[in-house]
Residue, then its C-alpha position, 0 to 999 in steps of 0.5 A: x568522564x563527565x558524560x556517560x551516555x550509558x546512564x540513560x540506558x541503565x533501565x527500561x524505565x529510563x529508556x522508555x521515558x526518553x525514547x525518541x520514536x514510538x510505533x503503535x498499531x495505529x500507524x499500520x495498514x494491513x494489505x489484503x488480497x480479495x478473491x471473487x466468490x465465497x469460502x475460499x482462502x489460499x496461502x500465498x506460497x512466496x508470502x506465507x503470512x498473507x492469503x488470497x481470500x473471499x469476502x467472508x474470510x476477509x470480514x473475519x480477518x478484519x474483525x480479528x485484526x481490529x482486536x489488536x488495533x489494526x483498523x486500516x486495510x488496503x485491498x487489492x483484487x485478484x481479478x479473473x482473466x475473463x474480466x480483463x480487457x485492453x481498457x480495464x472496463x471492469x474496474x468501474x463496472x457495476x458488477x465489479x466484485x471488488x467494489x461490491x465488497x467495499x460496500x459490504x465491508x463498510x456496512x458490516x464494519x463501518x469503523x474500518x478505513x478502506x484504502x483502494x488501489x487505482x491502476x489498470x494492471x489488475x484489470x488489463x490483459x497487458x498487465x500494465x498500470x497504464x493503457x498500452x497502445x502500439x507497444x507504448x504505455x501512454x500517459x494522457x489516454x490513461x487518465x480518464x480510465x483512472x478517473x472512472x476507477x477512482x470515482x467508482x471506488x469512492x462511490x463504493x465506500x473506499x475512504x482513501x483512493x490509492x493511485x499506484x499507476x505513476x502516470x503524470x498528472x493523475x493526482x490532479x485528474x483524480x482529485x478533480x473527478x472526485x470533487x466533480x462527483x461530490x466526493x470532497x472528503x475522499x482522500x488520495x494517498x498517492x504512490x509518489x515515489x514508486x520504484x521499478x523494484x525487484x521486491x514486488x515478486x510475491x505481490x505479483x504472485x498473489x494477483x497474477x499481475x506481472x506485465x505480459x510484455x516489457x517492464x514498468x521502467x518508463x513510469x516507475x522510478x529508477x532505484x538509483x534516483x533520490x532527487x527525482x522523488x522531490x519532483x514527484x512529491x512537489x507535483x503530488x502536493x500541488x495536485x491535491x494529494x493528502x498522503x505521499x507514499x514511498x514504495x518499497x520502504x525498507x530499501x528506501x529509508x533515505x527517500x522516506x526521510x527526505x520527503x518527511x524533511x521537505x514536505x508537510x503532508x503525512x508520509x506513507x511507506x509500503x513495506x512490500x511483499x519481497x521485503x517481508x518475505x526475506x524477513x520471514x524466510x530468515x526467521x523460518x531458517x532460525x537465522x533471525x529472531x522474529x519477535x526481535x527483528x519484526x518490530x525493529x524493522x517496522x520501527x526503522x520505517x517509523x524512525x525514518x519518517x513514515x507516519x503510515x506503514x503498509x505492511x503484511x506484518x501489521x496484524x502480527x505487530x498488533x499481537x506483539x504490541x498487546x502481548 
């Protein structure tokens, strides 16, 4: 045989020299769940690698994560029911604990990158990402609420705004509002292809944010569709997005690859709670080796074309990487 591919696999020295894909902690974002108050940290039973935590614990978590190269964090608020209403007014209120936490984090640890969540569901009594009127999630009436939310987050110090709502036209509306308020340098990481997936369960447990009625299929994408992601990505690009996100990630590698091939913007992938929980459960049972499958899983997302990966395993990968 003149060609023997195994010659290029015969040692780690050779394998590492010709490795096509690299993954480092710099590619990863750690999602964190914020509680109001202080001195509280609660393990999420369905996602034991993550916790709901108050700001004092979150600052410590960020500092320890930075020691292993994780310096980007996506923060989600666990909002008490007392603050919720039909129009999510608490999302941009002056006393919003989520916004105040961002201010303190940027003051205490200015080098971190903070990514927000823009959607009504954490603040809405209906549990939907958009405004519910007469049983229907209305699109255009939702946009001004999202605009106010995004501007308040930029003012609080969030570096990247993350609209996860999947309303039509929200990227342009938010970009215009940010620019009018003078936040030209605040980026938008759009949830471009966010699917109506069954893999969000532990996340909704963490935030108690499941819809109080109906489902999210009129605004989140049908899992059967791929070409539709191209339409969403083209619109988000035209409207001013800085990143295009696919969510979930592991079960949508083809969509990540497609957007990476077709668009010049950086591609983000959200390795969601259910995808992480399955891996953790299999490893806890002894069916899989965590130190092998955890980095292999994240590498698959990078190989598919993800530049940025949101994962609850970020800190764990950083510890593995610097071991």
